[in-house]
C-alpha positions in Angstrom: 7.9 -7.9 -9.8 4.6 -8.2 -7.2 1.2 -6.7 -8.0 -2.0 -6.5 -6.4 -4.6 -9.1 -8.6 -6.6 -6.0 -8.6 -7.2 -4.5 -11.9 -5.6 -0.8 -11.2 -2.8 -1.9 -10.1 -2.3 -4.6 -12.4 -3.0 -2.0 -15.4 -0.4 0.3 -13.6 2.4 -2.7 -13.9 1.4 -3.3 -17.4 1.9 0.9 -18.1 5.4 0.3 -16.5 6.5 -2.5 -18.6 6.5 -5.2 -15.9 3.0 -7.4 -16.3 5.0 -10.3 -17.8 7.6 -10.1 -15.0 5.0 -9.8 -12.2 3.2 -12.3 -9.9 0.2 -11.6 -8.2 0.1 -11.3 -4.4 -3.2 -11.2 -2.5 -1.5 -9.3 0.4 -0.9 -6.2 -1.7 -5.0 -5.6 -2.1 -6.4 -2.6 -1.0 -7.8 -2.2 2.4 -11.3 -4.2 2.9 -13.3 -1.4 3.3 -16.3 -3.4 4.2 -19.3 -1.3 4.9 -18.0 1.8 3.8 -17.0 0.6 0.2 -17.2 3.1 -2.0 -18.2 6.0 0.4 -16.4 9.0 0.9 -14.8 10.6 4.6 -17.5 13.1 4.5 -20.2 10.4 4.0 -19.1 8.6 6.7 -18.5 11.3 9.0 -22.1 12.4 9.0 -22.5 9.2 11.3 -19.4 8.7 13.0 -17.7 12.4 13.1 -14.0 11.4 14.3 -14.0 8.4 12.0 -10.5 7.6 10.4 -9.2 4.9 8.5 -6.2 5.0 10.3 -7.6 4.4 14.0 -10.9 3.1 13.0 -10.9 1.0 10.1 -14.2 -0.1 8.3 -17.1 -2.3 9.8 -17.2 -5.8 8.3 -14.1 -4.7 6.5 -10.6 -4.8 8.0 -8.6 -3.0 10.8 -5.6 -1.3 10.7 -3.8 -4.6 12.7 -5.5 -6.7 9.6 -3.8 -4.7 7.3 -0.6 -4.6 9.1 -0.2 -8.1 9.1 -0.8 -8.6 5.3 2.0 -5.9 4.9 3.9 -8.0 7.1 3.8 -10.7 5.1 4.6 -9.2 2.0 7.9 -7.9 3.9 8.7 -11.2 5.4 8.3 -12.6 1.6 10.6 -9.8 -0.1 13.6 -10.2 2.8 13.7 -13.7 1.1 14.4 -12.2 -2.2 17.6 -11.1 -3.1 17.7 -8.0 -5.1 15.3 -5.0 -5.8 11.5 -6.0 -6.0 8.8 -3.4 -7.6 5.6 -3.7 -5.9 2.6 -2.4 -7.6 -0.4 -2.0 -4.9 -2.8 0.8 -3.9 -2.5 4.1 -1.6 -3.7 2.9 1.7 -1.8 -0.7 2.0 1.5 0.9 0.4 1.4 3.5 3.4 0.9 0.3 5.8 3.4 -0.9 4.3 5.9 2.0 4.5 5.2 2.3 8.1 5.9 -1.3 8.9 8.7 -1.1 6.7 10.0 1.4 9.3 8.6 -0.5 12.5 6.2 1.7 13.2 2.6 1.0 13.7 -0.4 0.2 10.9 -2.0 3.5 11.8 1.4 5.4 11.3 0.7 5.1 7.6 -1.4 8.2 8.0 1.8 10.0 8.1 2.7 8.9 4.5 0.5 10.8 1.8 0.7 8.9 -1.3 -0.2 10.0 -5.0 -1.9 7.9 -7.6 0.9 6.8 -9.9 4.1 8.1 -7.7 7.0 6.1 -7.1 8.9 5.6 -3.3 11.6 3.6 -2.7 12.2 1.7 1.0 15.6 0.3 1.6 18.4 0.7 3.8 21.3 3.0 5.0 23.9 0.4 6.3 21.7 -1.8 8.4 18.7 0.9 9.1 15.8 0.3 7.2 14.7 3.8 5.7 12.5 5.8 3.0 15.3 6.6 0.3 12.4 8.6 -1.9 8.5 9.2 -1.0 5.5 9.8 -3.5 7.8 11.0 -6.4 5.7 12.0 -9.9 5.8 9.3 -11.9 5.3 9.5 -15.9 4.0 6.4 -17.3 3.8 6.1 -21.1 0.5 6.8 -22.8 -1.9 4.0 -23.5 
C-alpha cells in the first residue's frame, strides 16, 4: 500500500482499513496548484479564459510534465513490486497516473473523470497495460 502523505488521502486509507500497511510516498501528493491553490476554475478563468490545469499547469506550481514525472516515478516503483498494490492519492494526480500507465501524455488525464472515494483498477491484459475498472463508487465504512 502506498499513500500520499496529505491528510485526506491518509484518512481514506485509514477508513479503508489499510493504514497500518501503508507507506507514504511524496510522489502521490496532489498537483501543486501554486498561485492557484484554493481558487476555482471559474475564478482563474476571469483572468485566463482558456486556462486548464491539463494544458497550462499552475504558476508557481507544477506543469503537466512535472506531475507526469512524479507519476512515472510511482509507476517505476510499482513495477519493482511483485503483486497487487493499492494507492491512496488525489484526483488530478491519479488521472495523470492512469494516462502515464497507458503511455499517454500527462495532459490525457483530462479524459479520466474521477470522483472522490472511487475505486479504479489498472492492470494488464496479457502484456498490454489496460484499465480494468475506472471511477467505481466505493462505499467506505462510517467513521
